[in-house]
Each structure stands twice: as structure tokens, then as C-alpha cells.
C-alpha positions in Angstrom: 0.0 0.0 0.0 1.3 3.4 -0.8 0.8 6.3 1.5 -0.5 9.4 -0.1 0.1 12.7 1.5 -2.4 15.4 1.3 -1.3 19.0 1.4 -3.5 21.6 2.8 -5.4 23.5 0.1 -3.7 26.7 -0.6 -5.4 29.7 -1.9 -3.8 31.3 -4.9 -1.9 34.5 -4.1 -3.7 37.7 -5.0 -2.0 39.6 -7.8 -1.3 43.2 -7.1 -3.0 45.4 -9.6 -0.7 46.9 -12.2 -0.4 50.6 -12.8 -2.2 50.2 -16.1 -5.1 48.4 -14.6 -5.4 51.0 -11.8 -5.3 53.7 -14.4 -8.0 52.0 -16.4 -10.2 51.6 -13.3 -9.7 55.3 -12.5 -10.6 56.3 -16.1 -13.8 54.2 -15.9 -14.9 55.8 -12.7 -14.1 59.4 -13.9 -15.3 59.2 -17.5 -16.5 62.8 -17.7 -13.1 64.1 -16.5 -11.3 61.9 -19.0 -13.5 63.1 -21.8 -12.9 66.8 -20.8 -9.1 66.2 -20.8 -9.2 64.5 -24.2 -11.4 67.3 -25.5 -9.0 69.9 -24.3 -6.0 68.1 -25.8 -7.8 67.7 -29.1 -8.8 71.4 -29.2 -5.2 72.4 -28.4 -3.9 70.3 -31.2 -6.5 71.7 -33.6 -6.1 75.4 -32.6 -3.0 76.2 -30.5 -4.7 79.4 -29.3 -7.1 77.3 -27.2 -4.9 77.1 -24.1 -4.1 80.7 -24.0 -5.0 82.9 -21.0 -7.5 85.1 -22.8 -9.3 82.2 -24.2 -9.5 80.4 -20.9 -10.8 83.5 -19.2 -13.5 83.8 -22.0 -14.5 80.2 -21.5 -14.7 80.8 -17.7 -16.9 83.8 -18.2 -19.2 82.0 -20.6 -19.5 79.0 -18.3 -20.1 81.0 -15.2 -23.8 81.7 -16.1 -24.5 78.0 -16.6 -22.6 77.1 -13.4 -24.6 79.6 -11.3 -27.9 78.3 -12.7 -26.8 74.7 -12.1 -25.8 75.5 -8.5 -29.2 77.1 -8.0 -31.1 74.1 -9.6 -29.0 71.7 -7.5 -30.0 73.5 -4.3 -33.7 73.5 -5.3 -33.6 69.8 -6.1 -31.7 68.9 -2.9 -34.3 70.8 -0.8 -37.1 68.7 -2.5 -38.6 71.7 -4.3 -38.2 70.2 -7.8 -38.3 73.0 -10.4 -36.2 72.5 -13.5 -37.6 75.5 -15.5 -34.8 77.9 -14.4 -32.7 77.4 -17.6 -35.6 77.9 -20.0 -36.8 81.0 -18.3 -33.3 82.5 -18.2 -32.8 81.7 -21.9 -36.2 83.3 -22.8 -35.2 86.5 -20.9 -31.8 86.5 -22.7 -33.3 86.0 -26.1 -35.9 88.8 -25.6 -33.2 91.2 -24.3 -30.9 90.4 -27.2 -33.6 90.8 -29.8 -34.7 94.1 -28.2 -31.1 95.4 -28.2 -30.1 94.2 -31.7 -33.2 94.4 -33.8 -35.3 97.1 -32.1 -32.2 99.3 -31.3 -33.4 100.0 -27.7 -30.9 101.2 -25.2 -29.1 98.6 -23.0 -30.8 99.5 -19.7 -34.2 99.3 -21.3 -33.5 95.9 -22.8 -32.3 94.7 -19.3 -35.6 95.8 -17.8 -37.6 94.1 -20.6 -35.7 90.9 -20.1 -36.4 90.9 -16.4 -40.1 91.6 -17.0 -40.3 88.7 -19.5 -38.4 86.3 -17.2 -38.6 87.6 -13.7 -36.6 86.1 -10.9 -38.5 83.5 -8.9 -40.6 84.8 -5.9 -39.3 83.8 -2.5 -40.9 80.7 -1.1 -42.9 80.8 2.1 -40.0 78.9 3.8 -37.7 81.8 3.1 -40.1 84.4 4.5 -40.7 82.7 7.9 -38.3 80.6 9.9 -41.2 78.4 11.1 -43.1 77.9 7.8 -42.2 75.0 5.6 -43.2 73.9 2.1 -44.2 70.3 1.5 -42.1 68.6 -1.2 -43.6 68.7 -4.6 -43.1 65.0 -5.3 -44.5 62.2 -3.3 -42.0 60.5 -0.9 -40.3 57.4 -2.3 -41.0 54.1 -0.7 
């Protein structure tokens, strides 16, 4: 009779992730940032004036309006007062103001007033007027 020896079952050693696999994992989790970086590189190759200081300041100024509206909409959504009409109302006021200024040749201050009359800022909610008042959420609670 031959004696057989049994060895304890060993688990295979875990492989350390390589730098390339960690980079791929990071890229999959940050797809929007990777897309933005690739877009900036592509635009710099296509037009070398893209990464100049005046152009970056211009991009920042143009994006600031959208960023302010997005911050406001995020605050409204987080506080459960769902209202996504902010962007369309702001665009309507801008279009009416631009049309009044360019086509009707009205003075700048008058076009500003017309734009604010067409797309007025939202009225304060009851919650902002009284510290004890509260507004119910506009959507039913999730289960």
C-alpha cells in the first residue's frame, strides 16, 4: 500500500493590480473628466490658441452663467422643491433682451428691464419668509 500525503489546500496568491489596470479603473470611474481632458487636448492640437490665458478667461466667463444656474437648480432639487424650469426661463429672458437690443435698437438698460419683465426672478418661497413655515415637497415621498 502506498501512502498518499495530502497537502492543505492553498489559496492562490492575489495579484497586485498593475499601474495600467489601476489607471483603467480610475478612467472608468471618472469618464466625464477623462472626456474633458481628451477634448482639451484635441482642441489644443486643432487650434494652438485654445490654451491661452485670454481664451481660458473667455471660457470661464461664458461657463459661469451656466454654473450659477446649475448650482441654484441643485440647491432646489436637494431641498425637495423640484423645479427645472430655471434654464428655459433664463434663456427666454436673454433672447428677448438680445432681440430688443439688436433688432429694435433699444438702449441697453431698457433691454435689461424688458428681459427681467419677461423672465422675472422667482418669488421667494414661504419657507424663506418665515423661519417656522415649511413647504411640502412637490413630489411624493419614495418608498
